N, C-alpha and C positions, 0 to 999 in steps of 0.2 A: 615780090617787098615792097613796102612805102618808098625806101631811100631811091628807089629807079624813077620815083615820080617827081621830088621834089629839085628846088631849083639846085643847080651844077653848086652854088657857091657855099652853098648850106652844107654838103656833105663832109665841112670842116668839123661839122658838129658829131657825125657821126665816128665819132675815133675817143680811147678811153683818157688820152693825154688831155685832151681840149675840154672833156667832160670836166675833169680833177679841175683846169684851170677855172671856169665856167663856175663850179659850186665854190673856189677858193677866190676868183676875184669878182663876181659881181653881186652887184648888192639888192637886196631886197627893196619894193617898193613900200611906201610907209603902210601900215595898216589902216589909216585911216582913209586912205584910198578905199580896200574892200566895206569898210564899213560907211564912206557915204552911197556907196551901192545898196549894202544890205541891210540899214536902215531906212533908206528911201521912203516914205511912205505912199509915192508914186509907184513903186515897184512892186509892194506886196509881198517880199520874200522873207522867209523865214529859218531858221535851222534846218528844217526837213527838206527847204526847195532842191531840187533835182541840178546840179550845177554841174556845167562843161567848163573843162580846163582846156582848148584848144591850141595843139601846139607849146605842152607844157612843159617842155625843155626836162632842166635836170630837178626840176620841182618846186623852185625858190617862190613863185608864186602860186603854187597850189597848195604848198606847206602853211603861207598866211590864209586861205581858203579855210581849210580845216583848222587853225588857229582861230579864225573868226568861228567857228562853233557850225561852219554848215559841215551837215553831217551825212549828205549823198555826193559823194564827187567822184566825175569820171575825169580820166585825164587822157589825153588822145596825143599823140608823138610818135614820127617817123623814126626816129633816130631809138635803134636799142639801148645804147649806153646812155643816152638819156633818159630811157623807159627805168633802166635797172637802177638809177639814181633816182628818180622820182618816186619810184614804188619802196625803195629805203627811208627815203623823209618820212612818207603817209605812214609807211608802216613806227617808225619812231614817235611821229603824235599819236597814232593811235595807242599805241603802249602805254605811254608817257603823259599825255594830257585829254584825250579823245578816244575812252574806248568805246563809245557807240559809233564811229566813224566808222562808215561802209563806201570805203574806195574799189574802183578800179581804175586799171592804168592800159592803155590798147594802144596797137598801132595803127595808126591812123592819118591821112589828109586831109585838108581843107575841103578838097572837092569831093571827099569820100568817108564821111563822117559813119563809124560802125556802129551807130545809133538808129532806133526808128525813128521817123517821123513825128513831129509833136510830143516830144519825149523831154524836153529840155525846160527848166524855166527860166534858168541864168547862162548865157555863153561868155565866159570871159575869154577874150585873146592878149595876152602881153608880151610886150616884144617882138613881135612875131609877124603881126599885118601884113606888114613892107615886102614880105617872101612870099604871100602869096596874093597879091592885091590883085584880084581879078572877078569878075561877074559871077562868075560860076562858084567859086566860093563864097561870095555874098549870098544869093542862090538857096545854096548848102546850109548855111546857117539859118536862113529863114526857115528850109525844112524841118530841121531839129527843132526846133524852138517852140513852145506851144503858143497858142494864143494869149498874148498880153507878158511876154517872155520879155527878157530884157539881154540886149546886144551890148556888150562892153568890151571897147580896143583900147588898149592902157600900154603911153609907153616913157621910159626915162630916158632922159639923154642929157647929155654934159652940162653943166651950168657954166657956158664961156663966158661968163664976167669974172668968175676968176681966174686969177695972172696963172696958178701953177695947172688949173684944170685947161686952161688954152692952149698956152706952151704943149703941153700932154698931147692934146687933140691935133696941135700943127704937125706930131710925128706922128701917130696912129691913126689919124685920120683923115690927114690932109697925104703927107709925103709919101706915105706908104699903101693909100687908097688904091686899089686895083681898077678904079673905075667900073667895076661891073657888078659886085655884089649889092644889092638894094640897103636903101638905110631909110631909116623913118626920116630923117632930117632934112630929106630933100624934099618931101611930101607929095613925090607923084604917087602914092597910096594913094591921093584925094582921084587920081582921074578915075579908077576902078569905081567910086561912087558917084560921079558924076557920069558914068556909062549908066549904069543902073540908074537912073534918076530918069535919063533920057529914052532906057527900055520902057519904064515903066509910065511914065507919059504917051509912049505911044503906043502901047498895049497895058492899060491898068490891070490889075492883078483881080480876080473876083473872090478871091478868098485871103484871108489875114494874109500880111507880107511885112518882113520889115522897112519902116519907115524910112528912108534913107536919108533925113534929114535929122544928122545926128547934134546931138547936145556936146559940150567940152566943157571938164572943169580942170582946174590948176591947182597943182602942189608943189613943195618943195619938201626938199630932204638935203643931210648929209650923212655920206658913207665915210665912218673911221678907217682911213689907207694909211699904207706906207709905201715905199719903196716896192718891199714882195709883195705887197695887195695889188698894185699899177703893174707890175709885169705879169702877176698873174692875169690879170684884167686884159693887157695886150694880145697873150697867147691864145686869149677865148674869144679874140674878133675872127669872124668864119676868115678872110683871105690873109689873114696871119698865119693863123693856123695851118694853112698848105702849103705855107712856103718851105723853100732848102733851109734846112741847120743854120745856114751860113748868115743867110738873110733876117732869118729870125733874131740869131748872135746880135748881129748888127744893128738892130732895131731894138733889143735890150740893152745895148750897150749905150745908144744914144739914151733914153730913156732913163739908165740910169744916170748918166752924166748931167742930164737936166735935175733931177732929183738931187743930186749930192752938191748941186750948183745954189742952191735954194736955201734961204735957212731954216724956212718951216719945215722942208723936206729932208734936210740932208742927216747925215748917219741916221738912217732909216726910220727918222720920229714920225708918228702919228700926226695924221692934219686931218682937216677938214677937206672932204671932196663932194663937192656941192654937187646935186643934179636937180634939173625939172622935170615934173612928171605932167603929159596930157592925159587925159580922162575921155573917150568921147563914147558916148550911150545914145542906143534909142531903143524903139520895143518894137514887137510884129503883131498887126494892126488891122483892120479893117480900113485901108486907104481911100476907098471910094469912097467913103459916106464922113469921112474927116478933110 
């Protein structure tokens, strides 16, 4: 089972309650992020390109891929609960919006993707590379990509320039952070990319390989949130989801008191919860002759 090979902290995601909180509390990235990739003339993608969504989770990002009219999508995810949610999402899109959608949802991890070599045109990794940021994973990404295939790693994170978001983050991301769970905002995940660069410099690949020099694009969006959504969001955080009930209740109490004290969020009002997005992209190519 893949669950035995994932990061210990991420096992909080292998739970139905956490899955439901993730679905209810987490936003989707703006569809413009996918359009940027799909419509970029450098990448030569189209509706029939073979797409992989690795660590697809509950299917929030996979749903956007399907709604962007990609018709051949494979989602790989080690959590059965997340896979079930992702399957439901894709089946709904197929039935309601995209009858020609061909999809698979498979059990797998970043170092052992259950797909043939050179079978994928574009590999998306949303909200997750920090969980498996190692050279072995990067090499596996290169294995499954076709020559000239595209690798996209994307994250959204709370925009701390917002007072309400900053105070919320001080509770859920600072006060109660367990110090163990990997976090995008630490940027420690970039270390594996630097390690790969050194390995490729010492031993240049003789066949096409992913270019370790990523380009980055930035986006912004707002989630429409209220106290209920903010509570579901905190319960979807890996290190909070595994805490004892008493501690979870304490965090919920602190967040509720915070939101009740602010005019824009009191009385369960809906307010803008801003996020920033960083999208990193590169391609698989002949590195020796470039």
